[in-house]
N, C-alpha and C positions, 0 to 999 in steps of 0.2 A: 569530429568524431559522429556529430549526427548526420552529416551527410553521407556517412559511408553506413551508420546504421540510424535511420531516424526512428525505429521503435524502440531505443535503447532508454529504459527508463531511470538508469544511473546518469548517463548522460544528459538526459533534460534536467534530471535531479541538479547537477552541477551546474548547468548552466542558469537554472533557476539561480542558484545559490550565488553564482557571479552578478548577477543581475542585483541580488538584493544586498550584496557588498557594495558595489557602486551606487548605492541609493535609488536604484530604479526599481520601485517597489511594485509600481504597475507592469513591468515587465517579467520581475518575478511571480507576481498574482496570477497573471495570466497563464505562465507555466504552470504553476500548481493547481491552478482550475483545468486546465487541459490533462495534467496526470490524474485527477482525479477521474476526469470523464474516461480517460483512455485506460485507468488502473482501478477500477471503483473499490477493490476490495484491498488496496494497501493502506498501510495507517501512515508513512512517512509525508507524502504531500497534504495529509489533511493535519496533521502537526504543524509542519511547517507554512500552510495557511493559517492556522489559527495563530499561531505567533504573530504573522504579519498583521493578521486584522486587529490581534488586541495590541501590539507594541508600538507599530508604523503607523497604521491605518487608522486605528481606533474606530472600529466598527465592532461592537462588544458582541452584539448577537452574531454577527456571522463568526467572530472565533470561536463563540459559544458551539456553531454550528459543524464546524468545523473538527474541534475538538471531540466533538461527542461523536462525529462519525468516523474518526481514527478509533475512539474506544470500542465503537460498535463493529470494525473491523478487526480489531485486536484487543482482547479484553488486558492483554498482559504489558500494554504500551506504558511505560511509565512516563516518558515526556507527556504524554496525554492527560496523566491527570495530573502531574506538576503545571503543567501549562493551564489549565481549567481551575486548578486552585489558585493559581497566581492571578488569572483574570477575574474569579470571585473575590480573592483577597482584595486585591488592589483596586479595581475598575469596575467591576459590574456587580449586582446582585449583592453588593454591601448591607451589612445590616440584617444577613441572613445567614442560615447555617450550611450556606453551600461549599464555601471554603473548606470548611470540617469535612461535610459529607463527603464530598469529593476522594478527601484522603482517605476516608475510612471505607468507601466502596472500593479504592485502590488495594486497601490492604486486605479486604477480602477474596479481591481476586489474585493478588501477590502477595501473601502472607508472608509477614518478617522482612518484608523489603526495607531494606535502610534507608533508600533516597525517601521513601513515603513516610516512614517513621520520622526522620530526622524534619521533615518539612512539618509533621503534625506535630513535633515537640516544639518547633519554634514557633509555630500558631500559637500554640496552648500558652506559651510563656509570655509572647507579645500581648495577648488578652489577658494578662493577670491571672491566669488559669494554674496557678503553681503546682498544684495536687495533680492534674492531668497532664502537666509537662514532666514530672518528676517521674511519672507512672512509665509514660511512653519513652522518655531518655532511658529509663533503667530495662526497659524493653529492646530498645536500640542498642545498649552497652551490652548484654547478653548475645546480639547479633553481632556485633561489630567485633567479639573476643572470640566468637566461633569463628569468625571469616579471619581472623589475626590479622585486624586492621590496627595497628598500632595507634596510628597517628588519630583516626576515629574512636578509640576507644578513649585518647587523652582528652580529646574536644568534648567527648559526652562528660567523662567527670569533671572537666572543666563547667560544664553547663549545670549539672548536677549540685556542686558546692555553690553556685551561686540563687539556687532555687530555695 
């Protein structure tokens, strides 16, 4: 397909994912770096590269750089907020408020987002900040009910019971 249309962003993304699937991280990295240059205002290749640098290549400053560029390109990119949160929570800049701050920033950009609310509630719960976790989970419960997401409603209710 790339021989037919070498400018196809989607086909380059597919090829990079194929490389990543077979653990050719360098091949995937090269394609995503190429897409970052070829389409500098996209956010997808930046998020993918952020995840690759975080989870596979263990280059945390490069992971952060790519996630932040994804957010600069698209303030509504939930995956970039989640990726940065996980980077800060588990690997980089631990002992700071960065993991919490990025979720709060995401909730300003995308108010009431269930993915971000659930991540923040889980973060607070794991930190032993039960009152904060309860408040966030109660907010998420309202949103889950409004979305008629019964499975998520049940999950949140279970979380609230153990707090």
